[in-house]
C-alpha positions in Angstrom: -19.5 7.8 -42.1 -21.0 6.7 -38.8 -18.4 3.9 -38.5 -15.5 6.3 -38.9 -16.9 8.7 -36.3 -17.5 5.8 -33.9 -13.9 4.5 -34.6 -12.5 8.0 -34.0 -14.4 8.3 -30.7 -13.2 4.9 -29.5 -9.6 5.6 -30.4 -9.7 9.0 -28.7 -11.2 7.5 -25.6 -8.5 4.9 -25.5 -5.8 7.5 -25.9 -7.3 9.7 -23.2 -8.0 6.9 -20.8 -5.5 4.5 -19.2 -3.9 3.5 -16.0 -0.5 3.3 -14.5 1.2 1.5 -11.7 4.4 2.1 -9.7 5.6 0.1 -6.8 8.4 0.6 -4.2 10.1 -1.4 -1.5 11.4 1.0 1.2 13.7 -0.5 3.6 14.1 2.3 6.1 13.4 2.1 9.8 14.4 4.2 12.7 15.0 1.2 14.9 17.3 -1.7 14.8 15.6 -5.0 15.6 16.5 -8.6 14.9 13.9 -11.0 13.9 15.7 -14.1 14.9 15.1 -17.3 16.8 11.7 -17.2 18.6 11.6 -13.6 19.7 8.5 -12.7 17.6 5.3 -14.1 16.2 3.5 -13.1 13.0 0.2 -11.4 13.8 -0.9 -11.2 10.2 1.1 -11.9 7.0 0.2 -9.7 4.0 -1.9 -7.1 5.8 -3.0 -4.3 3.4 -4.3 -0.8 3.7 -5.0 1.8 1.0 -6.0 5.4 0.4 -7.4 7.0 -2.8 -7.4 10.5 -4.1 -8.7 12.6 -7.0 -6.9 14.5 -9.7 -8.7 16.9 -12.1 -7.5 16.4 -15.7 -5.1 13.8 -14.4 -2.5 16.3 -13.1 -4.2 18.8 -10.8 -4.4 17.2 -7.4 -7.7 17.9 -5.6 -7.4 15.2 -2.9 -4.1 13.3 -2.6 -3.9 9.7 -1.3 -2.6 9.8 2.3 0.2 7.5 3.6 -1.2 8.0 7.1 -4.7 6.9 6.0 -3.3 3.9 4.2 -1.3 2.9 7.3 -4.4 3.3 9.6 -6.4 1.2 7.2 -3.6 -1.5 7.3 -3.8 -1.6 11.1 -7.6 -1.6 11.0 -7.6 -4.6 8.6 -6.1 -6.7 11.4 -9.4 -6.7 13.3 -7.8 -6.6 16.7 -6.6 -3.9 19.1 -2.9 -3.2 19.0 -2.8 -0.7 21.9 0.1 -1.5 24.2 1.4 -4.4 22.1 5.0 -4.4 20.8 4.0 -4.5 17.1 6.2 -3.7 14.0 5.7 -3.9 10.3 8.1 -6.2 8.4 8.6 -6.5 4.7 6.6 -3.3 4.0 5.9 -2.4 0.4 4.2 0.7 -1.0 2.4 0.6 -4.4 1.0 3.6 -6.3 -1.4 3.2 -9.1 -3.7 5.6 -11.0 -6.8 5.1 -13.0 -6.9 7.7 -15.8 -10.2 8.7 -17.3 -11.0 11.5 -19.7 -11.5 14.4 -17.2 -9.9 13.1 -14.1 -7.8 10.4 -12.5 -8.0 8.4 -9.3 -4.5 7.9 -7.7 -4.3 5.1 -5.1 -1.7 4.3 -2.5 -1.6 0.7 -1.1 0.6 -0.4 1.7 1.2 -4.1 2.5 3.3 -5.6 5.3 3.7 -8.5 7.6 2.7 -7.5 11.1 4.8 -9.0 13.8 4.7 -8.9 17.6 7.9 -9.1 19.7 7.8 -11.6 22.6 11.1 -10.6 24.2 14.7 -11.7 23.8 15.5 -14.7 21.7 16.4 -17.9 23.5 19.1 -20.1 22.0 18.3 -23.7 21.3 21.9 -24.9 21.6 23.3 -26.1 24.9 26.7 -25.5 26.5 
């Protein structure tokens, strides 16, 4: 009797708990830049920033993860001031995941990108 109750409790917990993951690669930018030649340098490859939220019963959002907070955390992860520097994010990806528990879920938004700094116009290495 006790084993069947314990088994039912474990199965119901597994059914009600879980996690999900969804990733995106958004290639949209309001600028047109060309990373060619030697007109840039990589400040940090694979920089990451994230933001978490809280959903009641897994579908009622109480606090949503913020794209702005995740991006601010990405810049903060560099550990250096970017003020006044010609910085851009290259190869940016956005991943969404959620940890589902019985009464709530924790959605998470993670941004990752290569941070590059532009040095000016590219110079050609070929001669005329």
